[in-house]
N, C-alpha and C positions, 0 to 999 in steps of 0.2 A: 504494500500500500504506500502511496506517496502522500506528501503533504503539500498544500498550496498556500503560499504566503504572499499577501498583498502588502506592499509598502506604499504609503500615501504621505507625501510631504505636505506640511501646512502651506496655505496660500501666502502670497506676498503680504508682508506686514507693513503697517503704516508707521514709518519712523518719525513722521511729523506730529502724530497724535500724542497727547500727554500720557505718559506712563512713568511710574517710578521704578519698576523692576522689569527686567527683560521678560520675565515670566508673564507679565501683564500687557505685553505689546499687542495691539489689536491688528486686525486685517485691514488692508487698504481696499478701496473699491475694486481694483483689479483682482485682488486676492479673493474677494467675495464672489465675483463673477466666475473666476476660474474654478473655485470650489464647487459652485453650482453646476458648471459645465461638466466637470469631472464626475460628479455624482450621477448626473443624467447619463453621461456616456457609459459609465460602468453598468448602470441598470439596463440600458438598451443594448449592451454588447452581446447578450446571449450567453455569457459565461455564468456559471453557477456562482452566486454571490457569497461572500464570506458570512458564516453564521455567527461569528464573534469578531468584534472590533475592539481593540484596546488602544486608547488614545492617550498621548501625553497630556498632562494637566495644564500646560501652557495655554493661555487664552486663545492665541492664534490657531493652535492645533484643534482645540475644542470647537471654535467657531467654524473652522474648515470642515470638520466632520459633520457638525449640525447642518450646515448649508448643503453639503453633498447628500446627506441622507434625505433631507426634505426634497431636494430637487430630483433625486432618483427614486423617491417614494419607496424606499426599502427600509426595513426595520430589524436589523440584526440585534443580538445581545451586545450591549455597549458597556465597556468598563473603562475606567480612567486609572492611569498609573503614573506616579512621580518618577518611577524608574526609567521612563522613556524620555524624560527631560534632561538634557545635558549628559546623556549616557554615552559611553564609548562603544565601539563595535563589540568588544569582548563582553561588556556588560549586557548588551542586547542579545548576543548569542546565548548567554546563560539564561536570560529572560525567556527566550524562545524555547529553550530546552525544558522549561518549567510550564509550558502552556498545556492546557487540558487536552488530552487525547481524544475526547469525544467530538472535538471540532477538527475536521481535516482541512478546512479553509478558514484562515484567520487573516485579518487585516490589522496592521500596526500603523498608527498615525503619529508622525514625529518630525524629526529635524535633520538638517545637514550639519556637519559633513557625515554624520553617522549613517544615514540611509545609503549614500553612495558607497561608503566603506563596507557596509553590510552586503550590498549586492556583490561587490568585489570578493569579499570573504566567502560568500556562499557559492558563487558561480565562477569566479576567476575573471569575469568580465569587468571592464572599467566603464562606468557610466557617471554622468553628473545628473543628479536628481534636481530638476528645476523646481521652483516653488509651485505647489499644487501638482507636481508630477506624481504619477502612479505607476508602480511596477508590479508585475506578477512573476513570482518565482515558483517553479515546481521543484520540490526537494525530494530526493530519494531517501526516505526514512519511514519506518513502520510507525514510529511515534515521534512526538516532538523531541523527546529526550535523545533520540537517535540522530538528530540533525548534525551533520558534519560539514566542516568547511570544504569548499570545492566540489560538493556533490549535488549542486543544484543547477538549474537551467533558468536563465532569464528568458521568459516566454514573450513578454512585451514590456515596453516602457512608453507610457502615454505622456506627451509633453503638451501642456495646455496651450502654448503659443500656436501649435499646429491647428488647434480647434477653435481659436478665438473668433473666427468669422461666424461660427455657430453660437448663438446666445441662448442661454437657458430661457425657456419660455417661448422661444421663437421656433416653431415646428416647421416653418417653411424650409424647403431644401431646394 
């Protein structure tokens, strides 16, 4: 049995908005639109959606997930974890190995540079996860505890800039 891991980077944040801590930085308007587009694209893609989503507790990550879920009209089990905020690749790998085995498709919502580094560690491929970028990795593992570096495949990487001409709510094609 294999495991399917979705990585979703938070949308572009608003550096001009007032915030006291990095953890509380909000999304920009572009970040909001990209989050909505990515949620809708994933829902319309025909892929089996993740049954569990675990999100960083940072405001920009939580807002990205909320907008994506509403735009895509899907309702997985959602959890939040401080462990995904400012985590290293090694820390996230350990986090992955502790994921519940009853879910074979899980999405993690978090940050750079960790997400790009995680793709590299799991697949050997080098990517740069843009803001609101989403990747699907298929991992050769019977359970999450069996996930090993270099044993995964990057199936796709969706970059929001490619889809910006499509706007959430605009069904015209």
